[in-house]
C-alpha positions as CSV (number, residue, x, y, z in Angstrom):
1,M,-33.4,-20.8,-21.3
2,S,-35.9,-18.1,-20.6
3,A,-35.5,-14.4,-21.4
4,K,-35.4,-13.7,-17.7
5,T,-32.7,-16.2,-17.1
6,N,-30.6,-14.8,-20.0
7,E,-31.0,-11.3,-18.7
8,A,-29.9,-12.3,-15.2
9,T,-26.8,-14.0,-16.7
10,V,-25.8,-10.9,-18.7
11,R,-26.4,-8.6,-15.7
12,Q,-24.1,-11.0,-13.6
13,F,-21.6,-11.0,-16.5
14,C,-21.5,-7.2,-16.5
15,S,-21.2,-7.1,-12.8
16,A,-18.2,-9.4,-13.0
17,W,-16.6,-6.8,-15.4
18,D,-17.3,-4.1,-12.8
19,S,-15.4,-6.2,-10.3
20,L,-12.6,-7.1,-12.7
21,D,-13.5,-10.7,-11.9
22,L,-12.0,-12.7,-14.8
23,E,-13.0,-16.1,-13.4
24,G,-16.5,-14.9,-12.8
25,I,-16.7,-13.7,-16.5
26,L,-15.4,-17.0,-17.8
27,A,-17.7,-19.1,-15.6
28,L,-20.7,-17.6,-17.4
29,M,-19.2,-18.5,-20.9
30,S,-19.2,-21.8,-22.7
31,E,-15.8,-23.5,-23.3
32,N,-16.0,-22.8,-27.0
33,A,-17.5,-19.3,-26.7
34,I,-16.7,-16.7,-29.4
35,Y,-16.0,-13.1,-28.2
36,H,-15.9,-10.6,-31.1
37,N,-15.0,-6.9,-30.5
38,M,-16.1,-5.8,-34.0
39,P,-13.1,-3.6,-34.6
40,L,-10.8,-6.6,-33.8
41,D,-10.5,-10.2,-34.8
42,P,-12.8,-12.7,-33.0
43,L,-11.5,-14.7,-30.1
44,V,-12.5,-18.4,-29.9
45,G,-12.6,-20.5,-26.8
46,Q,-12.0,-19.7,-23.2
47,Q,-8.2,-19.6,-23.4
48,Q,-8.1,-16.9,-26.0
49,I,-10.8,-14.9,-24.2
50,K,-9.0,-15.3,-20.9
51,N,-5.7,-14.1,-22.4
52,F,-7.3,-11.0,-23.9
53,I,-9.4,-10.0,-21.0
54,G,-6.7,-10.9,-18.5
55,G,-4.2,-8.8,-20.4
56,F,-6.7,-5.9,-20.5
57,F,-7.3,-6.2,-16.8
58,T,-3.5,-5.8,-16.1
59,L,-3.9,-2.3,-17.6
60,T,-7.2,-1.6,-15.7
61,K,-7.8,-0.5,-12.1
62,A,-11.6,0.1,-12.4
63,C,-14.4,-0.7,-14.8
64,R,-18.0,0.2,-15.0
65,F,-20.7,-0.9,-17.5
66,E,-23.6,1.5,-17.3
67,M,-26.7,-0.2,-18.7
68,L,-28.8,2.2,-20.8
69,N,-31.1,-0.4,-22.4
70,L,-31.4,-4.2,-22.3
71,T,-33.7,-6.5,-24.2
72,A,-33.8,-10.2,-24.0
73,D,-35.5,-13.3,-25.5
74,D,-35.0,-17.0,-25.1
75,Q,-31.9,-17.0,-27.3
76,R,-30.1,-13.6,-26.9
77,V,-29.7,-10.5,-24.9
78,V,-28.9,-7.1,-26.5
79,T,-27.4,-4.3,-24.4
80,E,-26.8,-0.6,-25.0
81,R,-24.2,0.6,-22.5
82,L,-21.7,3.3,-21.6
83,D,-18.5,1.6,-20.6
84,T,-15.9,3.4,-18.5
85,F,-12.4,2.2,-17.8
86,D,-9.9,3.7,-15.3
87,L,-6.4,2.6,-16.3
88,Q,-3.4,1.9,-14.1
89,D,-1.5,4.8,-15.8
90,G,-4.0,7.3,-14.4
91,S,-5.8,7.8,-17.7
92,S,-9.5,7.0,-18.2
93,M,-11.8,6.0,-21.0
94,K,-15.1,7.5,-20.0
95,E,-18.5,6.5,-21.3
96,L,-17.6,4.5,-24.5
97,P,-20.9,3.8,-26.3
98,V,-21.2,0.0,-26.8
99,L,-23.8,-2.2,-28.2
100,G,-23.4,-5.8,-27.0
101,I,-25.2,-8.9,-28.3
102,F,-25.0,-12.1,-26.2
103,E,-26.2,-15.5,-27.4
104,F,-26.6,-18.6,-25.3
105,D,-26.1,-22.4,-25.5
106,A,-28.5,-25.0,-24.2
107,D,-26.9,-24.9,-20.8
108,G,-27.5,-21.2,-20.4
109,K,-23.9,-20.2,-20.9
110,I,-22.9,-17.3,-23.1
111,S,-21.7,-18.9,-26.4
112,A,-21.3,-15.8,-28.5
113,W,-20.6,-12.2,-27.4
114,R,-20.3,-9.5,-30.0
115,E,-19.5,-5.9,-29.1
116,Y,-19.9,-2.9,-31.4
117,W,-18.0,0.2,-30.6
118,D,-16.0,2.8,-32.5
119,L,-12.2,2.1,-32.4
120,K,-11.5,5.6,-33.6
121,H,-13.4,7.0,-30.6
122,W,-11.4,4.7,-28.3
123,V,-8.1,5.8,-29.7
124,E,-9.0,9.5,-29.8
125,R,-10.1,9.4,-26.2
126,G,-6.8,7.8,-25.1
127,G,-7.7,4.1,-24.9
128,P,-4.7,1.8,-24.9
129,A,-3.7,-0.3,-27.9
130,L,-5.7,-3.5,-28.1
């Protein structure tokens, strides 16, 4: 796929998060995708990813991924973001700095997604247990 196509996929993916659209997120990922939040163990395959994100969405009433920087090539997209989560209990995680790396398969689906963020920062700011 082209850098432009990969960039568009990641922007659509982030928009699906903003809409809390679990099916939209999964539709952009390969069946055997790997999702690795670096402070946590990697998730392999759509079912594990669905279970994790779906569980997180039950705690979440709003989400926003603010894109600061994005760079893309024919194989990957790298994003620098500030992620904000408003939770069902009324608490909020505002502007969590995140570096995301997305890799793609031959069909243009996200096959690997790695997120780098500080778990200590998450906990200190009131983020729920993951």
